[in-house]
C-alpha positions, 0 to 999 in steps of 0.5 A: 960871037962878035958884038955889033953896033946893034948890040951896043945900042941894045945894051945902052938902051937897057942901061938907059944910056945914050952914046954918040956914033963915035962912042958906039963904034969905040965900045963895039971895038972894045967889046970885041977885044974883050970877047977875043981875050975870053976866047983865048982863055977858053983854049986853056986846059983847066980840067985839073984845076979846082974851082975857086970862090976866091983867088987867095985863101981867106980866113975869118979874122973875127973873134970867136963868138962867146956868151957874155952878160949884157951891159946893165941898163943903168950903164947903157942909159948913163950918157943917153940924151933922153931916157924914160925909166929903162928906155932910150927916148927918140924923136917920133919918125912915123906918123899914124 
């Protein structure tokens, strides 16, 4: 399957981009090079290859969740610029 100038025009329209004729010609050539490379990859026998979600093995580097007590209200509000009893005071951002 080869990419034509008409295909490049369509892709550009979908992406809301405009290109000169020279750029369209260059993109057509580059798209076709990419497709020819993909065709070479399709020639490989991958029947014994397990599907991967990542190329390298990943492991969770986060700590395990553990239940702990929360910060006391007084401690949490200690450095608050504005507070009202046991709540943070913030500027109003929504008009009603």
